DSSP file (Angstrom, degrees, kcal/mol; ACC not computed):
  #  RESIDUE AA STRUCTURE BP1 BP2  ACC     N-H-->O    O-->H-N    N-H-->O    O-->H-N    TCO  KAPPA ALPHA  PHI   PSI    X-CA   Y-CA   Z-CA
    1    1 A M              0   0    0      0, 0.0     2,-0.9     0, 0.0    23,-0.1   0.000 360.0 360.0 360.0 131.5   27.6   12.4    2.3
    2    2 A A        -     0   0    0     21,-0.5     2,-0.2     2,-0.0    20,-0.0  -0.809 360.0-162.5-106.1  92.6   26.3   15.0    4.8
    3    3 A L        -     0   0    0     -2,-0.9     2,-0.5    20,-0.1    20,-0.2  -0.499   3.6-164.2 -74.6 140.7   22.5   14.7    4.9
    4    4 A R  E     -A   22   0A   0     18,-2.3    18,-2.6    -2,-0.2     2,-0.4  -0.979  16.5-135.4-127.3 119.1   20.5   17.5    6.3
    5    5 A F  E     -A   21   0A   0     -2,-0.5    16,-0.2    16,-0.2     3,-0.1  -0.581  22.1-179.2 -72.7 127.1   16.9   16.9    7.3
    6    6 A L  E     -     0   0A   0     14,-2.9     2,-0.3    -2,-0.4    15,-0.2   0.717  49.1 -73.7-101.7 -26.8   14.7   19.8    6.0
    7    7 A G  E     -A   20   0A   0     13,-1.4    13,-2.5     2,-0.0    -1,-0.3  -0.857  33.5-121.7 154.6 172.0   11.3   18.7    7.2
    8    8 A K  E     -A   19   0A   0     -2,-0.3    11,-0.2    11,-0.2     8,-0.1  -0.950  41.3 -85.2-143.0 163.2    8.2   16.5    7.0
    9    9 A D    >   -     0   0    0      9,-2.4     3,-1.4    -2,-0.3     8,-0.2  -0.562  29.2-159.0 -71.8 114.4    4.5   16.9    6.5
   10   10 A P  T 3  S+     0   0    0      0, 0.0    -1,-0.2     0, 0.0     5,-0.1   0.697  91.4  57.9 -68.5 -16.5    2.9   17.6    9.9
   11   11 A D  T 3  S+     0   0    0      2,-0.1    -2,-0.1     3,-0.1     3,-0.1   0.428  81.0 112.5 -91.7   0.5   -0.4   16.4    8.5
   12   12 A S  S X  S-     0   0    0     -3,-1.4     3,-2.3     6,-0.1     2,-0.1  -0.503  81.1 -99.4 -76.2 139.9    0.8   13.0    7.5
   13   13 A P  G >  S-     0   0    0      0, 0.0     3,-1.6     0, 0.0     4,-0.3  -0.371 107.2  -3.0 -57.9 132.5   -0.5   10.0    9.3
   14   14 A Q  G 3  S-     0   0    0      1,-0.3    -3,-0.1     2,-0.1    -2,-0.1   0.604 114.7 -89.9  56.8  14.5    2.0    8.9   12.0
   15   15 A G  G <  S+     0   0    0     -3,-2.3    -1,-0.3     2,-0.1    -4,-0.1   0.752  91.3 133.2  62.3  25.4    4.3   11.6   10.7
   16   16 A G    <   +     0   0    0     -3,-1.6    -2,-0.1     1,-0.2    -1,-0.1   0.874  49.4  55.8 -81.6 -38.9    5.9    9.2    8.2
   17   17 A S  S    S+     0   0    0     -4,-0.3    -1,-0.2    -8,-0.2    14,-0.2  -0.965  71.0  35.4-162.9 170.3    5.9   11.1    4.9
   18   18 A P        +     0   0    0      0, 0.0    -9,-2.4     0, 0.0     2,-0.3   0.622  68.9 163.8 -70.6 155.1    6.4   13.1    2.9
   19   19 A S  E     -AB   8  30A   0     11,-1.8    11,-2.6   -11,-0.2     2,-0.4  -0.928  23.2-148.6-137.1 161.1    9.8   14.2    4.1
   20   20 A L  E     +AB   7  29A   0    -13,-2.5   -14,-2.9    -2,-0.3   -13,-1.4  -0.997  12.9 177.7-139.5 134.3   12.7   16.1    2.5
   21   21 A W  E     -AB   5  28A   0      7,-2.4     7,-2.2    -2,-0.4     2,-0.5  -0.922  21.5-140.2-128.3 155.7   16.5   16.0    3.0
   22   22 A D  E     -AB   4  27A   0    -18,-2.6   -18,-2.3    -2,-0.3     5,-0.2  -0.982  13.4-176.5-113.6 122.9   19.4   17.8    1.4
   23   23 A D        -     0   0    0      3,-2.7   -21,-0.5    -2,-0.5     4,-0.1   0.293  53.1-103.1-102.7  10.9   22.4   15.6    0.6
   24   24 A G  S    S+     0   0    0      2,-0.4     3,-0.1   -23,-0.1   -21,-0.1  -0.204 115.7  43.3  99.4 -42.0   24.6   18.5   -0.6
   25   25 A D  S    S-     0   0    0      1,-0.2     2,-0.3    -2,-0.1    -1,-0.1   0.637 125.7  -7.3-106.9 -22.1   24.2   17.7   -4.3
   26   26 A S  S    S-     0   0    0      2,-0.0    -3,-2.7     0, 0.0    -2,-0.4  -0.912  74.2 -90.1-158.7-179.7   20.5   17.0   -4.6
   27   27 A Y  E     -B   22   0A   0     -2,-0.3     2,-0.5    -5,-0.2    -5,-0.2  -0.821  23.1-147.5-104.6 146.9   17.3   16.5   -2.6
   28   28 A V  E     -B   21   0A   0     -7,-2.2    -7,-2.4    -2,-0.3     2,-0.5  -0.973  21.0-166.3-111.3 124.1   16.1   13.2   -1.2
   29   29 A I  E     -B   20   0A   0     -2,-0.5     2,-0.6    -9,-0.2    -9,-0.2  -0.941  14.2-162.7-118.8 129.6   12.3   13.1   -1.2
   30   30 A Q  E     +B   19   0A   0    -11,-2.6   -11,-1.8    -2,-0.5     2,-0.2  -0.952  38.4 129.1-104.8 123.8   10.0   10.6    0.6
   31   31 A G        -     0   0    0     -2,-0.6     2,-0.6   -13,-0.2    30,-0.2  -0.700  61.0 -51.2-150.2-158.2    6.5   10.7   -0.7
   32   32 A W  E     -C   60   0B   0     28,-1.6    28,-2.3    -2,-0.2     2,-0.1  -0.821  54.1-125.2 -96.2 122.3    3.7    8.6   -2.1
   33   33 A R  E     -C   59   0B   0     -2,-0.6     2,-0.7    26,-0.2    26,-0.3  -0.410  18.6-127.1 -65.9 135.6    4.7    6.2   -4.9
   34   34 A V        +     0   0    0     24,-2.6    24,-0.3     1,-0.2    -1,-0.1  -0.775  44.5 154.5 -83.7 116.5    2.7    6.6   -8.1
   35   35 A T        +     0   0    0     -2,-0.7     2,-0.3     5,-0.0    -1,-0.2   0.547  29.0 113.5-120.7 -14.6    1.4    3.1   -8.9
   36   36 A D     >  -     0   0    0      1,-0.2     4,-2.8     2,-0.1     5,-0.2  -0.475  59.2-147.1 -64.5 120.3   -1.8    3.7  -10.9
   37   37 A T  H  > S+     0   0    0     -2,-0.3     4,-2.4     1,-0.2     5,-0.2   0.833  94.9  52.7 -63.6 -34.5   -0.9    2.4  -14.4
   38   38 A A  H  > S+     0   0    0      2,-0.2     4,-2.1     1,-0.2    -1,-0.2   0.919 112.8  44.3 -67.0 -42.6   -3.1    5.0  -16.2
   39   39 A I  H  > S+     0   0    0      2,-0.2     4,-2.9     1,-0.2     5,-0.2   0.918 113.2  51.3 -67.4 -43.1   -1.4    7.9  -14.4
   40   40 A L  H  X S+     0   0    0     -4,-2.8     4,-2.8     1,-0.2     5,-0.3   0.926 110.3  49.4 -58.2 -45.1    2.0    6.4  -14.9
   41   41 A S  H  X S+     0   0    0     -4,-2.4     4,-2.6    -5,-0.2    -1,-0.2   0.909 112.7  47.0 -61.1 -43.5    1.3    6.0  -18.6
   42   42 A E  H  X S+     0   0    0     -4,-2.1     4,-2.1     2,-0.2    -2,-0.2   0.926 113.8  47.6 -65.3 -45.1    0.1    9.6  -18.9
   43   43 A L  H  X S+     0   0    0     -4,-2.9     4,-0.8     2,-0.2    -2,-0.2   0.943 116.0  43.5 -61.5 -48.9    3.1   11.0  -16.9
   44   44 A L  H ><>S+     0   0    0     -4,-2.8     5,-2.9    -5,-0.2     3,-0.8   0.910 112.2  53.2 -65.2 -42.5    5.6    9.0  -19.0
   45   45 A G  H ><5S+     0   0    0     -4,-2.6     3,-1.4    -5,-0.3    -1,-0.2   0.886 104.5  55.2 -59.9 -39.5    3.9    9.8  -22.3
   46   46 A S  H 3<5S+     0   0    0     -4,-2.1    -1,-0.2     1,-0.3    -2,-0.2   0.733 111.4  45.6 -67.1 -20.5    4.0   13.5  -21.5
   47   47 A A  T <<5S-     0   0    0     -4,-0.8    -1,-0.3    -3,-0.8    -2,-0.2   0.343 117.5-112.2-101.1   4.3    7.8   13.2  -21.0
   48   48 A G  T < 5S+     0   0    0     -3,-1.4     2,-0.3    -4,-0.3    -3,-0.2   0.790  75.5 129.3  71.2  27.4    8.3   11.1  -24.2
   49   49 A Q      < -     0   0    0     -5,-2.9    -1,-0.3    -6,-0.1    -2,-0.2  -0.808  47.8-163.0-113.2 154.6    9.3    8.0  -22.2
   50   50 A E  S    S+     0   0    0     -2,-0.3     2,-0.3     1,-0.3    -1,-0.1   0.649  75.1   7.6-105.0 -23.2    8.0    4.5  -22.3
   51   51 A Q  S    S-     0   0    0     -7,-0.1    -1,-0.3   -10,-0.0     3,-0.0  -0.960  70.6-108.3-152.3 167.5    9.2    3.2  -19.0
   52   52 A I        -     0   0    0     -2,-0.3     4,-0.1    -3,-0.1     6,-0.0  -0.867  45.8-106.6 -98.7 131.1   10.9    4.2  -15.7
   53   53 A P    >   -     0   0    0      0, 0.0     3,-2.2     0, 0.0    -1,-0.0  -0.235  31.9-112.5 -54.8 148.4   14.5    3.1  -15.3
   54   54 A A  T 3  S+     0   0    0      1,-0.3    -2,-0.0    -3,-0.0     0, 0.0   0.754 116.2  52.4 -57.3 -27.8   14.8    0.2  -12.8
   55   55 A N  T 3  S+     0   0    0      2,-0.0    -1,-0.3     0, 0.0     2,-0.3   0.250 106.2  65.7 -94.6  13.6   16.6    2.4  -10.3
   56   56 A E    <   -     0   0    0     -3,-2.2     2,-0.3    -4,-0.1    -4,-0.1  -0.853  54.5-176.6-129.9 164.7   14.0    5.2  -10.3
   57   57 A T        -     0   0    0     -2,-0.3     2,-0.4     2,-0.0    -3,-0.0  -0.965  27.3-115.7-151.3 163.4   10.4    5.7   -9.3
   58   58 A L        -     0   0    0    -24,-0.3   -24,-2.6    -2,-0.3     2,-0.3  -0.885  35.8-178.9-103.1 135.8    7.8    8.5   -9.5
   59   59 A I  E     -C   33   0B   0     -2,-0.4     2,-0.4   -26,-0.3   -26,-0.2  -0.892  25.3-123.3-130.1 161.5    6.5   10.0   -6.3
   60   60 A R  E     -C   32   0B   0    -28,-2.3   -28,-1.6    -2,-0.3    -2,-0.0  -0.893  23.9-178.4-104.2 136.4    4.0   12.6   -5.2
   61   61 A F        -     0   0    0     -2,-0.4   -30,-0.1   -30,-0.2     5,-0.1  -0.976  31.5-116.3-134.8 118.0    5.1   15.5   -3.0
   62   62 A P    >   -     0   0    0      0, 0.0     3,-1.8     0, 0.0     4,-0.1  -0.226  10.3-134.7 -61.9 138.8    2.5   18.0   -2.0
   63   63 A K  G >  S+     0   0    0      1,-0.3     3,-2.1     2,-0.2     4,-0.3   0.801 101.6  72.6 -58.8 -29.9    2.9   21.6   -3.2
   64   64 A R  G 3  S+     0   0    0      1,-0.3     3,-0.3     2,-0.1    -1,-0.3   0.672  95.3  53.0 -63.0 -14.0    2.1   22.8    0.4
   65   65 A L  G X  S+     0   0    0     -3,-1.8     3,-2.1     1,-0.2    -1,-0.3   0.354  74.7 102.1-101.3   5.2    5.6   21.6    1.4
   66   66 A M  G X   +     0   0    0     -3,-2.1     3,-1.8     1,-0.3     6,-0.2   0.777  66.8  73.9 -60.7 -25.6    7.5   23.5   -1.3
   67   67 A H  G 3  S+     0   0    0     -3,-0.3    -1,-0.3     1,-0.3     7,-0.2   0.677  81.7  72.6 -61.6 -15.6    8.5   26.1    1.3
   68   68 A M  G <  S+     0   0    0     -3,-2.1    -1,-0.3     5,-0.1    -2,-0.2   0.738  73.8  93.5 -72.1 -22.1   10.9   23.4    2.7
   69   69 A F  S X> S-     0   0    0     -3,-1.8     3,-1.9    -4,-0.3     4,-0.7  -0.613  76.5-141.4 -73.6 121.4   13.2   23.9   -0.3
   70   70 A P  G >4>S+     0   0    0      0, 0.0     5,-1.0     0, 0.0     3,-0.9   0.830  98.4  60.6 -54.8 -35.6   15.9   26.5    0.7
   71   71 A E  G 345S+     0   0    0      1,-0.2    -4,-0.1     4,-0.1    -2,-0.1   0.753 110.6  41.8 -64.7 -21.9   15.9   28.1   -2.7
   72   72 A L  G <45S+     0   0    0     -3,-1.9    -1,-0.2    -6,-0.2     2,-0.1   0.457 117.1  47.7-103.4  -3.7   12.2   28.9   -2.3
   73   73 A S  T <<5S-     0   0    0     -3,-0.9    -5,-0.1    -4,-0.7    -6,-0.0  -0.062 119.9 -47.1-114.6-144.1   12.3   30.0    1.3
   74   74 A S  T   5S-     0   0    0     -7,-0.2    -3,-0.1     1,-0.1    -7,-0.0   0.429  80.7-104.1 -75.8   2.5   14.5   32.3    3.4
   75   75 A G      <       0   0    0     -5,-1.0    -4,-0.1    -6,-0.2    -1,-0.1   0.656 360.0 360.0  85.8  15.6   17.6   30.8    1.9
   76   76 A R              0   0    0     -6,-0.2    -5,-0.1    -7,-0.1    -1,-0.1   0.498 360.0 360.0 -64.1 360.0   18.5   28.8    5.0
């Protein structure tokens, strides 16, 4: 797998996240895990799901960083 780092949020404390990588087939996103049970229930309900598969999680990724996705930027 050839990972390519696309960027991180310059406003994040200690520069830790959110961050974005391209692995060739998909994106890898580091963000803030959604843990509030009411929000999780609402998100899952809106998608017709009752639970999150054990190998998945829901994260938050700020809209202000959408320009990092090559399809939405200059095509780099």
